[in-house]
N, C-alpha and C positions, 0 to 999 in steps of 0.2 A: 774634298771638303764636303761635309754634309750640310745642306741647306733645307730648311723647313719648306716644303713645296706649297704649303698654304699661306704662310706669312712672309716667306723669303728671308726669315731671320737666321742668322748664324749662331749657333750656341756660343755662350760666353767662354766655355772651355777651349773653343777653337779660336775665337777672337783674341783671347789673352792666355795663351798656353803657358806663359812663364810669369813668375812673380817680378814686379818692378824692382830694379836695383838703383837705389838712390845713392849718389855720391855724397861723401862727407862735405859739408859746407864749411866755409871759413868764417862766415859772419859778415863778410864785406860785400855779399851779393846785394845789388840794389833792387828795389822795387821799380817797375816801369809802367808807364801808360802811354799808349800811342807811340811806342818806340822811343820814349824819352825817359831818362832816369829821373826818379823822384828823390827828394832830399831826405830819405830815410832808407835804412838798409835792414838786412836780415837780423843783424845784432840788435837793432832797436827793438824788433818783434821779440827776440830772446830776452832782453831786459824787462820788457813789459810782461811777458807770459810766464817766465821761469825765474823770478827773483824770490818768490815766496817758497823758500826751501822746506818750511814747516807744514805746508799744506799736505794733506794725506797722500794725494796722487803723486806730487812732485817729489816728496821724500822717499817714496817707494822707488822712483826711477833714480834718484841720487844714490840710494842704498845699492842698487844694482851696479851703478858706476863705480862706487867705492870698493865693492867687493871684486869687480872686474880688474881694477888697478891692483888690488892686493894680490891677486892670483896671476898677474902678468898678462891678462887678456887685453890686448890693445891693437886690434887690427884696423884697417882702413875703412871698414863699413860703418853702418849706423845701427842703433838699437832697433830690434824687431818688436813692434807694438804687440804682435800676436805670435805666439810660438808655444810649443808644448812645454818648454823650459825657459828659464831666463838667461842662463849663461851656458856656453859650451867651451870647454878647455880644448887646446889643440890635440890632446891625446884621447879625446872623446868623452871624458867626464863631464856629466851634465849637472847643473846646479840651480836650485830654486832659492830665491832671495825673498825674504820677508822682513818687513820693517814695522816698528811701532815707536811711540814717543809718549812721554809724559805731557809735553807741552803741544798745544794745537794753535793754529793761526787765529782762531776765534776766541771769544771771551769764555773763560772756564771758571766755574766755581771751586774746582779742585783738579789736581793732576788726573790725567786720564788713566784708567785701569789698563794694564798691559795684556793684550791678547793678540796672538798670531793666527792667521789663517792657515789651516794645514789640510783642509778638506780635499779629498781626492777629485780630481777633475772628471766631469762626466763624459766628455768627449774630447780629449786633448788632440789638438791640431798641430802637426808637424809643418812648420813654415818651409822646410827644405824640400819635403816630398809632396806637400799639399794633400797629405793623407790624414784621416782621423783615426786615432787609436782607441784601444779599449779603455773603459773607465779605470782611473787609479792615479797614483802619484808617479809622474813620469821621470822626474830627475833622479840622479844618484844620491845627491847630497842636498841637505837644506842648510842654509845660512840665515839665522835670526838676528837681525840688526836692530839694536835698541838705542835710541837717542836718549841719553840718560839725564841731560840737564833739565832742571826743574825751575830755574830762575830765568824769567824772560829777558832781564837785562843782560845776562851772561850767555844766553842761548846763541850758538854759532854752529850750524851744521856742517861747515867746512872745517871746524876744529875736530879732528879725528879722535882726540882725547876725550871728547864728549859722547863717544859711541862705545857700546859693547857689543861683541859678536859671540853668538853661540852656534855651534855646528853639530849636526846630527846626520848619520847615514839614513837615507829614506827607509831602508829596510827596518830600521829600529822603530820608526813611527808606524809602519805597516804591521809589525809584530806586536807592538805594545798598545797602540791606541786605535788600531783598525781604522774605521771610517770617521772617527771624531773630526769635527770641522775646525775647531779652534784649540789653542793651548796657551797656557799662561807660563810665567817664570817658574812657578813652583812645580808645574807639570815637567817643564824642561829639565829642571834640576833633578827630579826623580828618574829622568831617563839618562842622566849623566852628562847633560850639556853644560859645560863649565864656561863662564864668561872669559872672554879673551880680548886682547887689544888688537888694533889694526896690524901692528908690527909682526905678530905671530898667527895671523888669520890664515895665511897660506899653509903654514905647517899643520894647523888644526884641520883644515880641509883634507890635507894629505893623510892625517891619521884617521879621519872619518871614513875614508874610502877603504881602509884595511881592517875596520873594526868587524870582529866575528859577528855573525847573525845571533840575536838574542832569542831567548825563549818567547813563545806566544803569550800575549797578555789577554786573559779571558774574562775579567770581571766587568768590562765595559764601563768602568767609572770614568767620570770627567776630570781631566787633570789640567 
């Protein structure tokens, strides 16, 4: 083991050579103090922190969960907060999930304009290997998830009939829009992304993985 002879410090890479593996919790785990269980549990924290499903950050996590379930990805692990891709299929296919909504948690004068982030990563980090890759879009397929409800009284992100999904192979984004950072619904339509329902999302992803490579888009126009 290498130790700095001047400070006695051991490099972090040696102290923590492996990523922590956190087991999936049940929600019944208690908080404790001085060895005594307190009258609140992990599920109380979840209710407090994760009930606003229309917040931008949490809606994105929910969209990943919905897509994972549609594709049959249901392992015993927990979501990785940082990784080069959002989801990994058992057969190796990798997926990037993007979400947007007309409704937000805050007061709005009008429904939000729909834009999805598609910018290539500057230095994608692979959580499995702890390695940083070359700049670019790292997933094989993009799934764009749109929460379509515009009425606050009706909005229920758990109702999957209020969602639309659009799927594109990443190579189409690379070929047609290059390093463009965002894209709207009209731009997705021009690339051939057709809205689909949850029930057929798995089939749409399967179709995207076999779509032939398209011609290179050279005008640089924003879509």
